[in-house]
C-alpha positions as CSV (number, residue, x, y, z in Angstrom):
1,M,185.1,22.4,78.9
2,P,185.7,18.8,77.6
3,P,182.8,16.4,78.3
4,I,184.9,14.1,80.4
5,F,185.9,16.9,82.8
6,R,182.3,18.3,82.8
7,H,181.0,14.8,83.8
8,R,183.5,14.5,86.6
9,L,182.8,18.0,87.8
10,F,179.1,17.4,87.9
11,G,179.7,14.0,89.6
12,L,181.7,15.8,92.3
13,R,178.9,18.3,92.7
14,E,176.4,15.6,93.2
15,L,178.6,14.0,95.8
16,V,178.9,17.3,97.7
17,D,175.1,17.9,97.5
18,E,174.5,14.4,98.9
19,L,176.9,15.0,101.8
20,A,175.4,18.4,102.4
21,F,171.9,16.9,102.5
22,R,172.8,14.0,104.8
23,A,175.5,15.6,107.0
24,P,175.8,19.4,106.5
25,A,177.6,20.0,109.7
26,R,180.2,17.4,108.9
27,L,180.7,18.8,105.4
28,A,181.2,22.3,106.8
29,V,183.8,21.1,109.3
30,T,185.6,18.9,106.7
31,V,185.8,21.8,104.1
32,F,187.0,24.2,106.7
33,A,189.7,21.8,107.9
34,G,190.8,21.2,104.3
35,V,191.2,24.9,103.7
36,I,193.3,25.3,106.9
37,G,195.5,22.4,105.8
38,L,196.1,24.1,102.4
39,F,197.2,27.3,104.0
40,A,199.4,25.5,106.4
41,I,201.2,23.8,103.5
42,L,201.6,27.2,101.8
43,L,203.2,28.6,105.0
44,L,205.6,25.6,105.3
45,V,207.6,26.5,102.2
46,P,211.1,27.9,103.1
47,F,210.6,31.3,101.5
48,A,207.5,31.9,103.6
49,T,209.7,33.1,106.4
50,A,212.0,36.2,106.3
51,D,215.1,34.2,107.0
52,G,214.3,31.6,104.3
53,E,214.7,28.7,106.7
54,G,211.0,27.8,106.8
55,A,208.6,27.6,109.7
56,S,208.1,24.6,112.0
57,F,204.9,22.5,111.5
58,V,203.3,23.7,114.7
59,D,204.0,27.4,113.9
60,A,202.7,27.0,110.3
61,L,199.6,25.2,111.4
62,F,198.8,27.6,114.2
63,T,199.2,30.6,112.0
64,A,197.0,29.0,109.3
65,V,194.3,28.2,111.8
66,S,194.5,31.7,113.2
67,A,194.3,33.3,109.8
68,V,191.4,31.2,108.4
69,C,189.5,31.4,111.7
70,V,190.2,35.2,111.6
71,T,191.5,35.2,115.1
72,G,194.9,37.0,115.2
73,L,196.7,35.0,117.9
74,V,200.3,34.4,116.7
75,V,203.3,32.4,117.9
76,Q,205.6,34.3,115.6
77,D,205.6,38.1,114.9
78,T,203.8,38.7,111.6
79,A,205.9,41.7,110.6
80,T,209.3,40.3,111.2
81,Y,209.1,36.5,111.0
82,W,207.1,36.0,107.8
83,S,208.3,37.2,104.4
84,F,206.1,39.2,102.0
85,Y,204.9,35.9,100.5
86,G,204.1,34.6,103.9
87,Q,202.1,37.8,104.7
88,V,200.2,37.5,101.4
89,V,199.3,33.9,102.3
90,I,198.1,35.0,105.8
91,L,196.0,37.8,104.2
92,A,194.5,35.4,101.7
93,G,193.6,33.1,104.7
94,I,191.9,36.0,106.4
95,K,189.8,36.8,103.3
96,V,188.7,33.2,102.9
97,G,187.8,32.9,106.6
98,G,186.0,36.2,106.5
99,F,183.7,35.1,103.7
100,G,182.9,31.9,105.4
101,I,183.5,28.4,103.9
102,M,179.8,27.8,103.0
103,T,179.6,31.2,101.3
104,V,182.7,30.5,99.3
105,A,181.3,27.1,98.3
106,S,178.1,28.9,97.0
107,L,180.2,31.3,95.0
108,L,182.1,28.4,93.4
109,G,178.7,26.8,92.6
110,M,177.6,30.1,91.0
111,M,180.7,30.1,88.8
112,V,180.1,26.5,87.7
113,S,176.4,26.5,87.1
114,R,175.6,30.2,86.9
115,K,173.1,29.7,89.7
116,I,172.8,28.5,93.3
117,G,171.2,25.1,93.7
118,L,168.6,24.4,96.4
119,T,171.0,22.4,98.6
120,Q,173.6,25.2,98.4
121,K,170.9,27.7,99.2
122,L,169.9,25.7,102.3
123,L,173.6,25.4,103.4
124,T,174.3,29.1,102.9
125,A,171.0,30.1,104.6
126,S,172.2,28.1,107.6
127,E,175.6,29.6,107.6
128,T,174.5,33.2,107.1
129,K,171.3,33.0,109.2
130,T,169.1,34.0,106.2
131,S,165.6,32.8,106.6
132,R,164.4,33.2,103.0
133,L,166.0,31.3,100.2
134,G,165.5,34.1,97.8
135,D,167.8,36.3,99.9
136,V,170.8,33.9,99.6
137,G,171.9,34.9,96.1
138,S,171.6,38.6,96.9
139,L,173.4,38.0,100.3
140,V,176.3,36.2,98.6
141,R,176.7,39.2,96.2
142,V,176.4,41.8,98.9
143,I,179.1,39.9,100.8
144,I,181.5,40.4,97.9
145,I,180.5,44.0,97.2
146,T,180.3,45.1,100.8
147,A,183.4,43.4,102.1
148,T,185.6,44.5,99.2
149,T,184.2,48.1,99.3
150,L,184.6,48.5,103.0
151,E,188.0,46.9,103.1
152,L,189.2,49.3,100.3
153,S,187.5,52.2,102.0
154,I,189.3,51.6,105.2
155,A,192.6,51.1,103.3
156,L,192.0,54.5,101.5
157,L,191.4,56.2,104.8
158,L,194.5,54.7,106.3
159,F,196.8,55.3,103.3
160,P,197.4,59.1,103.9
161,R,198.5,58.4,107.4
162,F,200.7,55.5,106.5
163,L,202.2,57.6,103.7
164,I,203.4,59.9,106.5
165,L,204.6,57.1,108.7
166,E,206.4,55.0,106.0
167,D,209.3,56.0,103.8
168,N,207.9,54.0,100.8
169,V,204.7,54.4,98.9
170,G,204.5,50.7,98.2
171,T,205.0,49.8,101.9
172,A,202.3,52.4,102.9
173,A,199.9,50.9,100.4
174,W,200.5,47.4,101.5
175,H,200.1,48.2,105.2
176,S,196.9,50.1,104.5
177,L,195.4,47.2,102.5
178,F,196.5,44.7,105.1
179,Y,195.0,46.7,108.0
180,G,191.8,47.3,106.0
181,I,191.2,43.6,105.3
182,S,192.3,42.6,108.8
183,A,190.1,45.1,110.5
184,F,186.9,44.4,108.6
185,N,187.4,40.6,109.0
186,N,188.1,41.1,112.7
187,A,191.3,39.2,112.2
188,G,193.7,41.2,114.4
189,F,196.9,40.5,112.4
190,V,199.3,43.4,112.2
191,P,201.9,43.8,109.4
192,T,203.8,46.5,111.3
193,E,206.5,46.0,113.9
194,D,205.2,46.8,117.4
195,G,201.6,46.9,116.0
196,L,199.4,49.8,117.0
197,M,200.9,50.5,120.4
198,P,203.1,53.4,119.2
199,H,200.0,55.1,117.9
200,V,197.7,54.9,120.9
201,G,196.6,58.5,120.5
202,D,196.5,58.6,116.7
203,W,192.8,59.2,115.9
204,S,193.3,59.3,112.1
205,L,194.8,55.8,112.2
206,L,192.8,54.1,114.9
207,L,189.2,55.3,114.1
208,P,189.1,53.7,110.6
209,I,190.3,50.4,112.1
210,A,187.8,50.6,114.9
211,L,185.0,51.4,112.6
212,G,185.9,48.5,110.3
213,V,186.0,46.1,113.2
214,F,182.6,47.3,114.4
215,I,180.9,47.0,111.0
216,G,182.5,43.7,110.3
217,A,181.2,42.3,113.6
218,L,177.6,43.2,112.8
219,G,177.1,40.4,110.3
220,F,176.2,40.4,106.6
221,P,172.5,39.9,107.2
222,V,172.4,43.1,109.2
223,I,174.4,44.9,106.6
224,L,172.1,43.7,103.9
225,N,169.0,44.7,105.9
226,L,170.5,48.1,106.6
227,Q,171.2,48.5,102.9
228,R,167.6,47.9,102.1
229,A,166.1,49.8,105.0
230,L,168.1,53.0,104.8
231,P,166.3,55.7,102.6
232,R,167.7,56.6,99.3
233,P,169.0,60.2,98.7
234,G,166.1,62.6,98.6
235,H,163.7,60.3,100.5
236,R,162.5,60.9,104.0
237,W,164.2,59.2,107.0
238,R,161.0,59.0,109.1
239,G,160.0,55.4,109.9
240,W,163.1,53.7,108.2
241,T,163.8,51.7,111.4
242,K,160.4,49.9,110.9
243,R,161.9,48.2,107.9
244,L,164.7,46.6,110.0
245,S,164.2,43.0,111.0
246,L,164.1,41.9,114.6
247,H,167.5,40.3,114.2
248,S,169.0,43.6,113.0
249,K,167.5,45.6,115.8
250,L,168.7,43.2,118.5
251,T,172.2,43.1,117.0
252,L,172.5,46.9,116.7
253,V,171.1,47.7,120.1
254,T,173.0,45.0,122.0
255,S,176.2,45.8,120.1
256,A,176.0,49.5,121.0
257,A,175.2,48.7,124.6
258,L,178.1,46.4,125.0
259,L,180.4,48.9,123.3
260,V,179.4,51.7,125.6
261,A,179.5,49.6,128.8
262,G,182.8,48.0,127.9
263,A,184.5,51.2,127.0
264,L,183.3,53.0,130.2
265,L,184.2,50.1,132.5
266,L,187.7,49.7,131.0
267,L,188.3,53.5,131.2
268,V,187.3,53.5,134.9
269,L,189.4,50.5,135.8
270,E,192.5,51.5,133.8
271,W,192.3,55.3,134.2
272,T,195.2,55.5,136.7
273,N,197.1,52.4,135.7
274,P,200.7,53.7,135.1
275,R,201.4,50.9,132.6
276,T,198.3,51.5,130.4
277,F,196.0,54.5,130.4
278,G,197.7,56.4,133.3
279,P,200.3,58.4,131.4
280,L,198.0,59.3,128.5
281,S,196.3,62.7,128.0
282,L,192.5,63.0,128.3
283,G,191.9,62.7,124.6
284,D,194.2,59.7,124.3
285,K,192.5,58.0,127.2
286,L,189.1,58.4,125.6
287,L,190.4,57.0,122.3
288,A,192.2,54.1,124.1
289,G,189.0,53.3,126.1
290,L,186.9,53.4,123.0
291,F,189.3,51.2,121.1
292,A,189.6,48.7,124.0
293,G,185.8,48.6,124.2
294,I,185.4,47.6,120.5
295,M,188.3,45.1,120.1
296,P,186.9,42.3,122.4
297,R,184.0,42.0,119.9
298,S,186.6,39.9,117.9
299,G,188.9,42.6,116.6
300,G,192.0,41.6,118.4
301,F,194.0,44.8,117.9
302,S,195.4,46.6,121.0
303,T,197.0,50.0,121.6
304,V,198.2,49.2,125.2
305,D,199.9,46.3,126.7
306,I,197.1,43.8,127.6
307,G,199.4,42.0,129.9
308,A,199.9,45.1,132.0
309,M,196.1,45.6,132.6
310,H,194.5,44.9,136.0
311,E,192.9,41.5,136.4
312,S,189.6,43.2,136.8
313,S,190.0,44.6,133.3
314,W,190.8,41.1,132.0
315,L,187.6,39.9,133.6
316,I,185.5,42.5,131.8
317,T,187.3,41.8,128.6
318,D,186.7,38.0,129.1
319,A,183.0,38.7,129.3
320,L,183.0,40.8,126.2
321,M,185.0,38.3,124.3
322,F,182.7,35.4,125.2
323,V,179.7,37.3,123.8
324,G,181.5,38.3,120.6
325,G,179.8,39.9,117.7
326,G,176.8,39.4,115.4
327,S,175.6,36.2,113.9
328,A,177.0,35.4,110.4
329,S,179.7,38.0,110.9
330,T,183.4,37.8,110.9
331,A,183.3,37.8,114.8
332,G,183.2,34.9,117.1
333,G,181.7,34.2,120.5
334,I,178.2,33.1,121.4
335,K,176.9,36.1,119.5
336,V,175.1,39.2,120.7
337,T,171.7,38.0,119.7
338,T,172.1,34.9,121.9
339,L,172.9,37.2,124.8
340,A,169.9,39.4,123.9
341,V,167.5,36.5,123.9
342,M,168.8,35.2,127.2
343,L,168.3,38.7,128.8
344,L,164.9,39.1,127.3
345,A,163.9,35.7,128.7
346,I,165.1,36.8,132.2
347,I,163.1,40.0,131.9
348,A,160.0,38.2,130.8
349,E,160.3,35.7,133.7
350,A,160.8,38.6,136.2
351,R,157.7,40.3,134.9
352,G,155.7,37.1,134.8
353,D,155.1,37.4,131.1
354,R,154.3,34.2,129.2
355,D,156.0,35.2,126.0
356,I,159.5,36.6,125.2
357,E,158.9,39.9,123.3
358,A,161.1,42.6,121.7
359,F,160.3,45.5,119.4
360,G,156.7,44.4,119.0
361,R,157.6,40.8,118.1
362,R,157.3,37.5,119.9
363,I,160.4,35.3,120.0
364,P,159.6,31.5,119.7
365,R,160.5,29.3,122.6
366,D,162.8,27.1,120.5
367,V,165.0,30.1,119.9
368,L,165.5,30.3,123.7
369,R,166.3,26.6,123.9
370,L,168.8,27.0,121.1
371,S,170.4,30.0,122.9
372,I,170.8,28.0,126.1
373,A,172.4,25.2,124.1
374,V,174.9,27.6,122.5
375,V,175.8,29.2,125.8
376,F,176.2,25.9,127.6
377,T,178.3,24.4,124.8
378,G,180.6,27.4,124.6
379,A,181.1,27.5,128.4
380,S,181.8,23.8,128.4
381,I,184.4,24.1,125.7
382,V,186.1,27.0,127.5
383,L,186.1,25.0,130.8
384,V,187.7,21.9,129.2
385,S,190.3,24.0,127.4
386,C,191.2,25.9,130.6
387,V,191.8,22.6,132.5
388,A,194.0,21.3,129.6
389,L,196.2,24.5,129.5
390,L,196.5,24.6,133.3
391,Q,197.8,21.0,133.2
392,L,200.2,21.8,130.4
393,T,201.6,25.0,131.9
394,D,202.4,26.7,135.2
395,L,200.4,29.8,134.3
396,P,197.8,31.4,136.6
397,L,194.1,30.8,135.8
398,S,193.5,34.5,135.0
399,K,195.9,34.4,132.1
400,V,194.8,31.0,130.9
401,L,191.2,32.0,130.9
402,F,191.9,35.1,129.0
403,E,193.9,33.2,126.3
404,V,191.3,30.5,126.0
405,L,188.4,32.9,125.6
406,S,190.4,34.9,123.1
407,A,191.0,31.7,121.0
408,F,187.4,30.4,121.4
409,A,185.8,33.7,120.4
410,T,188.4,34.2,117.6
411,V,189.4,37.6,119.1
412,G,193.2,37.5,119.1
413,L,193.9,39.6,122.2
414,T,196.6,38.2,124.4
415,T,198.3,38.8,127.7
416,G,201.6,37.7,126.1
417,I,201.7,34.0,126.9
418,T,201.1,32.6,123.4
419,Y,204.7,32.9,122.3
420,D,206.0,30.9,125.2
421,L,203.4,28.1,125.2
422,P,204.8,24.6,124.7
423,D,203.9,22.9,121.4
424,A,201.1,20.9,123.2
425,G,199.6,24.2,124.4
426,K,199.7,25.7,120.9
427,Y,197.8,22.7,119.5
428,V,195.2,23.1,122.2
429,L,194.7,26.8,121.2
430,A,194.7,25.9,117.5
431,A,192.0,23.3,118.1
432,L,190.1,25.8,120.2
433,M,190.2,28.4,117.4
434,F,188.9,25.8,115.0
435,V,186.1,24.8,117.3
436,G,185.3,28.4,118.2
437,R,184.9,29.2,114.5
438,T,183.0,26.1,113.4
439,G,181.6,24.7,116.6
440,A,178.7,27.1,117.3
441,V,177.5,27.0,113.7
442,T,177.7,23.2,113.8
443,V,175.9,22.8,117.0
444,V,173.1,25.2,115.9
445,A,172.8,23.4,112.5
446,V,172.6,20.0,114.2
447,L,170.1,21.0,116.8
448,A,168.0,23.0,114.4
449,L,167.6,20.0,112.1
450,R,166.6,17.7,114.9
451,D,162.9,18.8,115.1
452,R,161.0,15.7,116.2
453,R,157.3,15.6,116.0
454,R,155.8,13.5,118.8
455,I,152.3,12.2,118.8
456,I,152.3,11.2,122.4
457,R,153.6,13.6,125.1
458,F,154.4,12.8,128.7
459,P,152.4,14.4,131.6
460,E,153.8,17.7,132.7
461,E,155.4,18.2,136.1
462,R,157.4,21.2,137.3
463,P,160.7,20.5,139.2
464,I,161.9,23.0,141.8
465,I,164.3,25.6,140.4
466,G,166.6,27.8,142.4
């Protein structure tokens, strides 16, 4: 590299490091917005659409935000409206969003300097919720290896089935790869016309997709911890769970509980619905219920018409979407560990315990305060967005709330109203997807850095609660 370019490159790195040190949250949001803008420009070219006429600005921007924020809400059908080039751009946006902007920044830093600097380690540690700086380099590598391996594994599992469904080997391979990447990154984009609804009882097609969504929603710290904790071939399995961190245990247990509870509740509520589960056989109902229980974690795929579900089923799905998946995962929401900490605090208070405990560990009080801040911030964003959409449209609250939660938690499920929203409503949802993807991380980063040490403390007095 010529000295002048090397000098400018290192100067740019120093500027980025300075911004990262002084305002890491602002840097994260700025970089994320810049990436979305780039993909919006790529989707604005005329040959990005199937008819060659080009997309409108609002449609290109909305699709770029949805792809990079790995949401899956669309205002134009992915399979028919966008050309192959447009679909490739969308898939690239999903990959970038799945990795996470700070992780990608660290990867670029490794390519330039062959190592991760201290500031980049701190930023990536904040983004990926890794507590030890020594874990950051290995975590970045495991993101690449694990994500690519799992995406290709899902694609390979899907390829034989798509080979039967499609007339062309190339088309089958493309659809398999697209679904593999979209599933693991919890994106919810579908490259096939009519999506997965014609395959509601197809176990060989839906199980790999559901498994990819579930694993992707666990989070890379959990995947890394599992990789280290699981015994190697030939070793004993006894006691391997002791090597799991508290974060991994809370994520796995809470995720499994939400999956079982969500699937059972949706099965019961939709069992006799003639427009969803009613006409299906017993096996197909079980698969549809399992699939519907997993997708609100942030998957966004659907095998039945969401708009035809009972409003009670929408409410259950709303709650599951608001919680979302694991921290530092491809999923959105307030995260399952936030819910777990809140529930453990309630249990501790009901028992009269002084400490919040789980799996033989004590959870610090500042973690509870941070969880409360995340929940309150998320609920406030949802409230404001609902009011805005209600003012812009004549839609009922039940549909608006569902759509808002789907955007905020970057899920992608819809009752069918997204296509018909006015441009102002599309901008509201696009902003909500952006805030939902970056907002929680930003709030946590800002609050976590504001650790003030006070020498003088005010006298304590307890207000009346409840």
